[in-house]
Every structure is written in structure tokens, then in C-alpha cells.
N, C-alpha and C positions, 0 to 999 in steps of 0.2 A: 175667396181669395186662395189661390193654389200657387204650387211651386212653378208654374210655368209663367209668371208674370213677368213681362218684359219692362225695365224700368231705366230711363236715360237721365242721367245726372251730369249737368254741366258744371264745370269748374272742379271735376271729380278727382283731380290729381294730386290736391293737397287740402290740409285743413279742414274745415268743416265739411267740404265737399267729399274729402276722401273718407271721412267717418260715416257719412250718408251711404256712401257705396257700400262699406264694410257691412253696415248694420241691416241694409237691404239684402245683400248676400246672406246674412244670418237668418234672414226672416224667409228664405227660399226663392228670392228674386233671381231672376236672369240681368245681370246689370250691365249696363252699357256706359262706361266710363268716357264722359265727354271732356276734352281739354284741347286746346289750340296747339299746343306742342307735343309732337307724336312720340318722342323719347321719353319726356317726362311722364305722358300719360301712359306709356307701355311700362315704364319702371314702377309705376303705381299699380297697375293691373298684376304686374308680377308679384310685388310685395303683397299685395291683397290676396292672391292666390295662395300664398304661403300662410297667411294669417288665418283664412276663412274657406271652409268648404263650400262650394258651390260654383256658380258660373259667372264669368265676368270677361268682359272684351273692352277694348279700346275703339273710340269713334271719334274722329276730329270735329270738333264743335268749336269754331273761332267765332266770336261773338262780333269781332271787326270784320268778317269775311262772310256775309250772308249766304255765297255760294256752297259754303259747307253746310247750311242748313238743308238744302235740297239735296245735296249729295247725300247726306245722312238719313234723310227721309226716304229716299229711294232705297237705300241700303236696307233700313230696317222693314220697310215693306217688303221687299224681295225676300228677306231671311225669316220675316216673323208674321208678316201679314197684319200687325197691329202693334200698338204701343200703350202699355196699361198704365205706365206711370211717368210724368215728366217732371224732374224737380229742377226748377230754373234756380239755381244755386249761384252761377258764376256772376261776379261783379267786381266793381273798382271803388276805391275811396281817394280820389286824388286832391282832395280840398287842400292838403296841407295845413298851413297856417291861416289860409284865407277865411275871411268872415263875409257875411251877407254884402257888406258895404263895399268890399274891394275884389270879391271873386271874379275873376275874368270870365267874360262870357265864352271863352273857348274852354276853360275847364267845365262849365255847364253843359257846353255842347258834348263834351267827350264823355262825362258822366251820363247824360241822358242817352247817348248813342249805345253805350255799352250796357247801363243798367236797366234801360226802359225801352227804346226802340229795338234794340236787337232781341230781347226778352219777348216783346209782343210779337215780332216777326217770326221768331223761331216757334213760339206757341202756334201762331196761325198756321204755320206750314205743317207742324205736327199733328193739328188737331184732327184731320180726317182720319189718322191712323189711331188716335185717341177714341174717337167716337166708335171705332170698330170693337173695342175693348168692352167687355161685359161690366167692368167696373173702373173706368177710367178716372185717374187721379192726376191734378195738375198742383204743384205746390211752387208758389211763388216766395222765394227768400226775401222777406222785408226786414224791417227792425222797428222797435219800439220808437226809433228815433223819426219814424215816418208820421207817427201819430200827431196829427193837429191839436187834438184835445189834450193830450199829455205835454205837449210842447207849450201851448198856451195858458197852462194852469199858473197862476201868480206865484204858487210856490213849486213849480216845476222841478222834479228831480233831474231833468234833462238840461239843466241851465248851461252845463258845460259841454253838451253834445250838439253843437251849433255848426256843424259841417254842412252849409246850406245845399251846395251841389248834389252831395250824397243824400241828404234826409229828402230833399224836394223830389230826386229820382224815385226812392222808395214810395214817397206818398202817391206817386203818379203808378208805381207797380200796384199798389193798393186799390187804386181806381181801376185799373184793369181787373184786378181779381173780382171786384164788385159787378162790373160790366158782364164780364165774361160768364161768371157763374149765375146771373140773371138770364142770359142768353141760353145756356145749357140746363136751365130748370127744367125737371120732368125728364131729363135724360138720366143715365148711369153715371155721367161724369160729374166729378166735384171738383170744385176750385177754390183754394183757400190760401191766404198770406201766413208765412210764419216768422215769427221774430225767435232767433237762436238763444235770446239771452247774451249777457255780458261775457264774450268768450274773449280768453287772454290771447292775443296775437301781437305782433310786432306794431300794428297800429293802434292796438288797445291793450297796452301793457297792463292796465290797471283792471282788466276783465278777472272776474272771479270763476270762470267755467273752464273747463277743458274741451276740446274739439270734440269728444265724444258725447259729452253733456249737450253741446251746442248743436248736435245733429238730431237729437230726441224729437224736436217738435216737428221737423221737416218729415222725418221717418214716420212718426205716429199720423200725419196727415196723408202720407201716401199709403198708408195701409188702413185707411178709414173703412169701416165696414158700411154696408148698405145704407144703415139708418144714420150714418155720420153727417155732420154738418157741411154746407157749402156756402161759399160766399163770407166766409168770416176771417177773423185775423187773431191768432192764438200764441200764445206762449204755452208749451205743453197743453193741458186740456183747459187752459184759463182764455176766454174770450178778452181781448184787449180793445180798447176804444179807438176808433178811426182817427 
């Protein structure tokens, strides 16, 4: 691991994504802060430049516009020739008060389009650059709410966390993690899913963690050593059930 590692973080302009960018900068990475809104992304870059020493720049990544994926890939390829870290952090939670019995299919499609299909497509487009890294790392931001094991326990502590569209999209992300890690077995690339913990946000006012704490798992997985795990689901250094 050296100071020239190139890291792309989606949804990096606020919340956990912002903190992931800051912590990767602190660890010597050259961070590419991905966001769909240029003015918000550049404002985040300016703020982080004041907070941390290191290299950071804005790059347009709009999960609703796959054209931005290819443009970003060409930009990264031309400037750096590789991508060492991809943190798929951006996502949406549009369930609202809907439950599994009444959530509209349009909400399911919207959620999967952003949280799953766009994540897969972006990763596929960036993968050739990641495979050029001597220590490629892919981190898929998931959630304990994606765990079918934890959700199906008779005394599940997640009984209040039944946002079906969001949860199912993250379960699909975990499946992608398993399949991609298996495909990349024997290469330097490691792929893992991260649970940030119960972070206090507008959508989760009862959370008990701040953004900087929620960023720690993704950052740790992004900076895994050569003998680190691949194909796992983690909160900090604790494996979670699928």
C-alpha cells in the first residue's frame, strides 16, 4: 500500500461517502469524489481540501446515467492508467412507509436500478482498470438489513427494519460480491461487502453512530493488506451472516 493509490468513491459529496473520502485521503490515497451534482461535488472537494492534506478531485458519477461511467473510466485511464480502490457507496432508500405487501413495483425498480444494476454496471466498466492495480479493492456498501439470516431469526433485532425494496436491493449487492469475488479468486483484487452500522441520518434518526464511524468499515476493506479476506460481509472486522 502506498501513497499513490487511486480511489473512486461514489456518493462522496455527503454523509458516509464524504467521510470515506476524508479517511482515504488521510491514508494517503488520491481520492476521486464521485457525485452526480457537479456544484455539490466540487463544494465537497473544496471542504475536504481544507480539512485534510492530500489529493482529491471531483468526477461525475450519476448512477442514473451510465454514460457517466464510461466517461469517468476513460478519464481515470488517461490520467492514472489504473484504479486501485472502488467504493460503491451511493444508494437510495425510497421505501417510505411502504411495506412488502404494498410497495409499488415502480419503487422496487427505482431502487434496484440505483442500488444494484447501476452498481454492477459501474463495477464492470471499472474492472479492467482495477485489475491493473497491484492491490485492487472493491467495496460494496451494503447493510445488515440485507442479511437473510438475520432477518429470518424468530427474535430478529431487525424486525423494525423492513424496507423491502432497499433491503432486497442490498441482498442482491451481497450476491454480486460473492460472485465477483469468486471470479477474481487468485488475483490481487479483493471484493467485500460492508455494513456501516446504524448511522444517524435523516432517514435513520434513531441511529447511534456518526458519519465518521459509519465510514470505518468501508475504509478498512478498501485498505486491506495482501492477506486480507475477499468475498465477505463485514462490520469493522466482524464477519456478518449472509
